C-alpha positions in Angstrom: 0.0 0.0 0.0 1.2 3.5 -0.9 0.1 6.8 0.7 0.2 10.2 -0.9 2.4 12.7 0.9 -0.6 14.5 2.4 -2.2 11.3 3.7 1.2 10.1 5.0 1.5 13.3 7.0 -2.0 12.8 8.4 -1.1 9.3 9.4 2.1 10.5 11.1 0.4 13.4 12.9 -2.7 11.5 14.0 -0.5 8.8 15.6 0.7 11.4 18.1 -2.9 11.9 19.4 -4.1 8.3 19.7 -5.9 7.6 23.0 -3.3 5.9 25.4 -4.1 2.6 27.0 -2.1 3.4 30.1 -0.3 6.2 31.9 3.0 4.8 30.5 1.5 4.9 27.0 0.3 8.4 27.6 3.7 9.6 28.6 5.2 7.9 25.6 2.7 9.4 23.3 3.2 12.9 24.8 6.9 12.6 24.3 6.3 11.5 20.7 4.0 14.5 20.2 6.5 16.9 21.6 9.2 15.5 19.3 6.9 15.8 16.3 6.1 19.4 17.2 9.9 20.1 17.6 10.5 18.7 14.1 7.7 20.8 12.6 9.0 23.9 14.3 12.7 23.6 13.4 13.1 21.1 10.5 9.9 20.9 8.4 10.5 24.1 6.4 13.7 22.7 4.8 13.2 19.0 5.1 9.4 18.7 4.4 6.6 18.1 7.0 6.8 14.3 6.2 10.6 14.2 6.2 10.6 13.7 2.4 13.1 16.5 1.7 12.9 20.0 0.3 15.8 22.6 0.5 17.5 19.9 2.6 17.6 16.1 2.0 15.0 13.6 3.1 15.3 12.6 6.8 14.1 9.0 6.8 16.0 5.8 7.6 16.2 4.9 3.9 17.9 8.2 3.1 20.2 8.7 6.1 22.5 6.0 5.0 25.8 5.7 6.9 25.0 8.4 9.5 24.2 7.2 13.0 21.9 8.8 15.7 24.8 10.3 17.7 26.2 11.8 14.5 22.8 13.2 13.6 22.5 14.8 17.0 25.9 16.5 16.5 24.7 17.8 13.1 21.5 19.1 14.6 23.4 20.9 17.4 26.4 22.2 15.4 25.4 22.2 11.7 27.2 20.5 8.9 30.1 21.6 6.8 29.5 22.3 3.1 25.7 22.5 3.4 23.2 25.2 4.4 22.4 23.2 7.6 22.6 25.6 10.5 23.5 24.9 14.1 20.6 24.7 16.6 22.5 24.5 19.8 21.3 28.0 20.7 17.6 27.0 20.2 17.2 23.5 21.6 18.7 21.4 24.4 21.0 18.4 24.1 18.2 16.2 25.2 15.8 17.7 22.5 18.5 17.1 19.9 18.8 13.5 21.0 15.1 13.0 20.8 15.0 14.6 17.3 17.8 12.4 16.1 16.0 9.3 17.3 12.8 10.5 15.6 14.6 10.7 12.3 15.5 7.1 12.4 11.9 5.9 13.0 10.4 4.5 9.8 7.4 6.3 8.4 4.1 4.7 9.1 4.1 3.6 5.4 7.4 3.7 3.5 7.3 6.5 0.9 7.5 5.1 -2.7 7.8 6.5 -6.1 7.2 3.8 -8.8 7.6 3.7 -12.5 3.9 4.1 -12.7 4.1 7.3 -10.6 6.8 8.6 -12.9 4.8 8.0 -16.0 1.7 9.6 -14.4 3.6 12.7 -13.5 4.8 13.4 -17.1 3.7 16.8 -18.5 4.3 18.1 -22.0 3.5 21.8 -22.0 4.5 22.4 -25.6 5.1 19.7 -28.3 8.2 20.2 -30.4 6.2 20.8 -33.6 4.4 23.8 -32.0 7.6 25.9 -31.4 9.9 27.8 -33.7 13.5 26.8 -34.4 15.0 30.3 -34.1 15.5 32.3 -30.9 13.0 35.0 -30.2 15.8 37.4 -29.1 19.1 38.6 -30.4 22.3 37.5 -28.5 25.4 35.3 -28.8 23.7 32.0 -28.1 27.0 30.5 -26.8 27.6 33.3 -24.3 24.3 33.1 -22.5 24.1 32.3 -18.8 21.4 30.7 -16.7 21.4 32.2 -13.2 19.6 30.1 -10.6 18.0 32.4 -8.0 17.2 30.2 -5.0 15.8 33.0 -2.9 12.5 33.0 -4.7 12.9 29.9 -7.0 13.4 31.6 -10.3 16.0 31.5 -13.0 17.3 34.4 -15.2 18.5 34.0 -18.8 21.4 36.5 -19.0 23.1 38.0 -22.0 26.8 37.4 -21.3 28.0 40.3 -23.5 25.7 43.1 -22.5 25.1 41.7 -19.0 21.4 42.3 -19.4 18.6 39.9 -18.3 16.7 38.5 -21.4 14.0 36.6 -19.4 13.2 35.6 -15.9 11.1 32.6 -15.2 9.7 30.5 -12.3 11.4 27.2 -11.6 10.4 24.2 -9.5 11.1 24.5 -5.8 14.7 24.1 -4.6 16.7 23.3 -7.7 19.8 21.2 -7.0 22.9 19.9 -8.8 23.3 22.5 -11.5 21.4 22.8 -14.9 22.7 21.1 -18.0 22.5 22.4 -21.6 21.9 20.5 -24.8 25.0 20.6 -27.2 23.4 23.3 -29.4 22.5 25.4 -26.4 18.8 25.4 -27.2 17.5 23.4 -24.1 18.4 23.6 -20.5 17.5 20.9 -18.0 16.8 21.4 -14.3 16.5 19.0 -11.3 14.7 20.0 -8.1 15.3 18.4 -4.7 11.8 16.9 -4.7 12.4 15.0 -7.9 11.0 17.2 -10.7 13.0 17.4 -13.9 12.2 20.3 -16.2 13.2 21.0 -19.9 13.3 24.7 -20.8 13.5 25.9 -24.4 15.9 28.9 -24.4 15.0 29.8 -28.0 11.3 30.2 -27.2 11.6 31.1 -23.5 9.2 28.3 -22.4 9.2 25.3 -20.1 8.3 22.6 -22.6 8.2 19.4 -20.4 8.4 18.2 -16.8 8.4 14.9 -15.0 8.8 13.8 -11.4 11.3 10.9 -11.1 11.6 10.6 -7.4 11.0 12.1 -3.9 14.5 13.2 -3.1 16.9 13.9 -6.0 20.6 14.6 -6.0 21.3 15.8 -9.6 21.0 15.1 -13.3 23.4 14.5 -16.2 22.9 15.0 -19.9 24.6 12.7 -22.4 27.2 14.4 -24.6 25.1 13.8 -27.7 22.1 15.5 -26.0 19.9 12.4 -26.3 19.5 11.1 -22.8 19.0 12.5 -19.3 20.1 10.4 -16.3 18.9 11.4 -12.8 20.5 10.3 -9.5 18.1 9.8 -6.5 18.4 9.5 -2.8 14.8 8.4 -2.5 14.0 6.0 -4.0 17.5 4.6 -4.2 17.9 4.5 -8.0 18.9 6.1 -11.2 16.3 7.1 -13.8 16.9 7.4 -17.5 14.8 9.8 -19.6 14.7 10.7 -23.3 16.0 14.2 -23.4 13.3 15.2 -26.0 10.3 16.0 -23.8 11.5 13.8 -20.9 9.7 10.5 -21.6 10.8 7.8 -19.1 12.9 4.9 -20.5 14.4 2.9 -17.7 14.9 2.7 -13.9 18.1 1.3 -12.4 17.6 0.2 -8.8 20.8 0.7 -6.8 22.0 -2.0 -4.5 24.6 -4.7 -4.0 23.9 -8.1 -2.6 23.5 -6.7 0.9 21.8 -3.3 0.8 20.5 -0.5 -1.3 22.2 2.9 -1.7 21.6 6.5 -2.4 23.4 7.9 -5.4 26.0 10.5 -4.5 25.8 12.1 -8.0 25.9 11.2 -11.7 27.9 12.9 -14.5 28.4 12.3 -18.2 31.9 11.3 -19.4 31.8 12.6 -22.9 34.9 10.8 -24.2 33.6 7.5 -22.9 30.0 7.8 -24.1 28.8 6.9 -20.6 27.3 8.1 -17.4 29.4 7.8 -14.2 27.5 7.4 -10.9 29.0 7.1 -7.4 27.1 5.4 -4.6 26.9 6.9 -1.2 26.2 3.8 0.9 28.0 1.0 -0.9 31.5 0.9 -2.1 30.7 1.0 -5.8 31.1 3.2 -8.9 28.7 2.5 -11.9 29.5 3.3 -15.5 26.4 3.1 -17.8 27.0 3.2 -21.5 24.6 5.3 -23.5 26.1 4.4 -26.9 24.7 0.9 -26.6 21.0 0.1 -26.9 20.7 -1.8 -23.7 22.5 0.8 -21.5 24.7 -1.8 -19.9 26.0 -1.2 -16.4 29.6 -1.8 -15.4 30.2 -1.9 -11.6 33.6 -0.9 -10.2 34.4 -1.8 -6.6 36.0 1.1 -4.7 38.1 1.1 -1.6 35.9 3.6 0.2 32.5 5.3 -0.2 32.4 8.2 -2.6 30.4 11.1 -1.4 32.2 13.6 -3.6 34.2 13.2 -6.8 36.0 15.0 -9.7 37.4 13.9 -13.1 40.5 14.8 -15.0 40.0 16.7 -18.2 40.1 13.5 -20.3 37.7 11.6 -18.0 40.3 8.8 -17.7 40.6 9.2 -13.9 38.0 9.8 -11.2 39.2 11.4 -8.0 36.8 10.7 -5.1 36.5 11.0 -1.4 34.3 10.2 1.5 32.9 13.0 3.7 34.0 11.1 6.8 37.6 10.6 5.6 40.7 12.7 5.1 42.0 11.2 1.9 41.1 10.8 -1.7 41.3 7.9 -4.0 42.3 8.1 -7.7 40.5 5.5 -9.8 41.6 4.5 -13.4 38.3 4.2 -15.2 39.8 1.9 -17.8 41.1 -0.7 -15.4 38.8 0.1 -12.5 41.9 0.0 -10.2 42.6 2.5 -7.5 46.0 3.8 -8.5 46.7 6.4 -5.9 45.6 7.6 -2.5 45.7 11.4 -1.8 46.4 12.8 1.7 43.6 15.5 1.9 42.9 16.4 5.5 40.2 18.9 6.3 37.5 17.2 4.2 38.2 18.0 0.5 35.4 19.3 -1.6 36.4 17.5 -4.8 33.1 18.2 -6.6 34.3 21.8 -6.8 37.8 20.9 -7.8 39.4 22.3 -11.0 42.4 21.4 -13.1 44.7 23.5 -15.4 47.8 23.1 -17.5 51.3 24.3 -16.3 54.9 23.7 -17.3 54.9 21.0 -14.5 52.0 19.3 -16.2 48.3 19.3 -15.2 47.6 20.5 -11.7 44.3 20.2 -9.8 43.1 22.2 -6.8 40.4 21.4 -4.3 39.1 23.4 -1.3 38.7 22.0 2.2 35.4 22.2 4.0 36.7 22.0 7.5 39.8 24.2 7.3 41.1 27.3 5.5 43.3 25.6 3.0 43.5 24.5 -0.6 45.3 21.4 -1.8 47.2 21.6 -5.1 48.1 18.2 -6.7 50.2 17.2 -9.7 48.0 14.9 -11.8 51.0 13.3 -13.5 52.1 11.4 -10.3 49.3 12.5 -7.9 51.8 14.1 -5.5 50.9 17.1 -3.3 52.5 20.2 -4.7 51.3 22.7 -2.1 48.8 23.4 0.6 47.8 27.0 0.3 46.3 28.7 3.5 43.1 30.8 3.0 41.0 33.0 5.3 38.5 30.1 5.9 37.0 26.9 4.5 35.8 27.4 0.9 33.1 25.9 -1.3 34.0 26.6 -4.9 37.2 27.0 -7.0 36.8 28.2 -10.5 39.0 29.3 -13.4 39.0 29.3 -17.3 41.5 28.5 -20.0 41.3 32.2 -21.0 42.2 33.4 -17.5 45.6 33.5 -15.7 43.8 33.3 -12.3 41.9 31.0 -10.1 39.0 32.4 -8.0 38.2 30.8 -4.6 35.5 31.7 -2.1 35.8 31.3 1.7 32.1 30.5 2.1 32.2 29.3 5.7 33.1 31.3 8.7 33.6 35.0 9.5 35.3 35.8 6.2 32.5 34.6 4.0 32.4 38.0 2.2 35.9 37.5 0.8 37.2 36.0 -2.5 40.8 35.0 -3.1 42.4 35.4 -6.6 45.3 33.0 -7.2 48.0 33.1 -9.9 48.0 29.8 -11.8 51.8 29.9 -12.3 53.1 31.1 -8.9 50.3 29.4 -6.9 50.1 32.4 -4.7 47.2 34.6 -3.7 47.6 37.9 -5.6 44.4 39.6 -4.4 41.6 39.3 -1.9 38.3 40.9 -2.9 35.3 41.9 -0.7 32.3 42.5 -3.0 30.1 43.7 -0.1 31.3 43.6 3.5 29.4 41.1 5.7 27.6 39.4 2.8 28.4 36.0 1.4 30.3 36.0 -1.9 30.5 32.7 -3.8 30.4 30.6 -7.0 32.4 32.4 -9.7 31.7 31.6 -13.4 33.3 33.1 -16.5 32.1 34.3 -19.8 32.9 32.0 -22.7 36.2 33.8 -23.4 37.2 34.1 -19.8 37.3 37.9 -20.0 34.8 38.5 -17.2 34.1 36.7 -13.9 30.6 36.6 -12.5 30.2 36.4 -8.7 27.1 35.6 -6.6 26.3 37.8 -3.6 24.5 34.9 -1.9 21.8 36.7 0.0 18.0 36.9 -0.4 18.5 40.6 -1.4 21.6 39.7 -3.3 23.2 40.5 -6.6 25.1 39.1 -9.5 28.5 41.0 -9.7 30.5 41.2 -12.8 34.3 41.7 -12.6 36.9 42.3 -15.2 38.8 39.1 -14.8 42.2 40.7 -15.6 42.0 44.0 -13.8 39.8 42.6 -11.0 37.7 45.7 -11.1 33.9 45.6 -10.7 32.1 46.2 -14.0 28.4 46.1 -12.9 26.0 44.4 -10.5 22.5 43.2 -11.1 20.1 42.8 -8.1 18.9 39.2 -7.7 17.3 36.9 -5.1 20.1 34.7 -3.7 21.8 33.8 -7.0 23.2 30.4 -6.0 24.9 29.6 -9.3 25.3 30.8 -12.8 26.1 28.6 -15.8 27.6 29.6 -19.2 26.3 27.8 -22.3 29.7 27.6 -24.0 31.7 26.6 -21.0 29.4 23.8 -20.0 28.8 22.4 -23.5 32.5 22.5 -24.4 33.7 21.3 -20.9 36.1 24.2 -20.6 38.9 23.5 -18.1 38.4 25.2 -14.7 34.6 25.7 -15.1 31.8 23.7 -13.8 30.9 20.6 -15.9 
C-alpha cells in the first residue's frame, strides 16, 4: 500500500494523538507528540513536513545512509560543513536534539515510494516540439548566455553574457539542486529539483516545454554528450532514472544495491569521451558506469576502496578522484582498469566536486578546497603528488577558473570571512588579491564568460546580486540585483567542458 504525501502526513500526525491505553503509554505518546512538534518547528521548512526532503535532503532511515543517531545529534546541534544546515545549539537542548535524532531514524508509518507508474503519471508536455519555432525570439550570442539560478524565490534568469542584461526571468520548481545542463546546441536547459522534478526549458522560445517527477529526493541530473539522454540520481527511492531528453519521456529505472543493501546515489555525471554516465554510490563501495552508446544501456560496476560522497574527473575523463565525507584522503580510480592507482592525503574534508584542473609547465595540476579548514590542496596529476597546501581565510566551497584566465578564484564560504574571495595566480600558486564584493555578505560561485574575460560572482543573499568583474584588472564592472543567486552557468563553458569551469 502506498500513501500520498498529504495522507502520509495525516497518518504520522494522528498517531501522536491516539488515546493511550495506560499512563505509561500516555507519557510515551506525549513525548512523541513533543518531538513531532519540535520537528515541525525547526526542521519541516527545509526537510518537508513528512521528512521527504525540500531545500534539505530527506530525513528517513532509507535516506540517512551511513550516518548514526549520535552523529545526527551532532549535526542538529552544530550544523554540517559544506551545506546550508545551520546549528541549533542556541535554540534546543542536548536532550531535545537527542530526541529529534532518534525520531529521524523511526520509519514512516508507510514507506514512501515513487514507482515507474508514478513517474509516467507525472509526465507533463507543455509544448510539443512541432508547435515551437527553431529560431531564438531574441538577439544575442547563443553560446555566451548564462542561466542564473535564483534560489531565494525559486526563479532563474537568462542573461546576455555580452551586454550583462537579463533576457528573461522565469519561475522554476522548488529548490533546484545539482546545476542545470545544456543540450549541445544550447537550445535546451534541464533542471532538477530536490523533490524530484525534472524540467526541460526551451531557451529559443523562453518556455518550459516538459516536466516529469522521477523521485521524492533527487541529487542531480546528467545529460549525455550527444544530447539524447538524461540520467537522474536519486536519494529516495534509491535509484537512477533514464529519460529521453526530448520531452523527458521515461525509459528505464536502475535500482541501486549490492547483494546486501540499497544505496543512495551521490551524483551522476556524463563522461563525454567514454559515451557513458558515471555514478558514485553513497552507501555501498561501488562506482557505476552506464554506456549510452549501446541500446541496452549496460551497467559496469567498479568496486571502490571507500565510499564516494564527492568526486571529480581529470579533463580526459580517464581518472576519477573521489573522497568520503568522513575521511581525510582521496582515491584516484583509473576508469579503464577500475583500479585505485593512488591515495591522496587530503585532511580537512576535501570538496572534490568543486575541484578544478589547469595546465602548467609542470603538467596538469588540480586544486580542491577543504570544507573544515582554511586551505587549498594543489596536486600534480602526473604522479598525484601534493605540490602545495595554500592557506586561506577560511573553508571554501568553490574553486573556478577558465582557459582564458591566468587566475583561479576561490571563495571562503564558511566562517567570519564569507564576504571574501581569493584570486590565485596559476603559475606562482600564490594569492595575488583578496576581494570583498560587499562587507558582511556571502560571496561565492564564480563563473566566467565564454572567453574568460569577465568573472561573475554571486552575492549569496536573499536581497543579493550578480556582480561582474573584469577578470584581468579585478575591477567591478556592474552588478544586477537578484534573489540569492546560488549559481550561474555559461552555455559555451558547459557544452565545451572548458577546463576550470563547472561541468
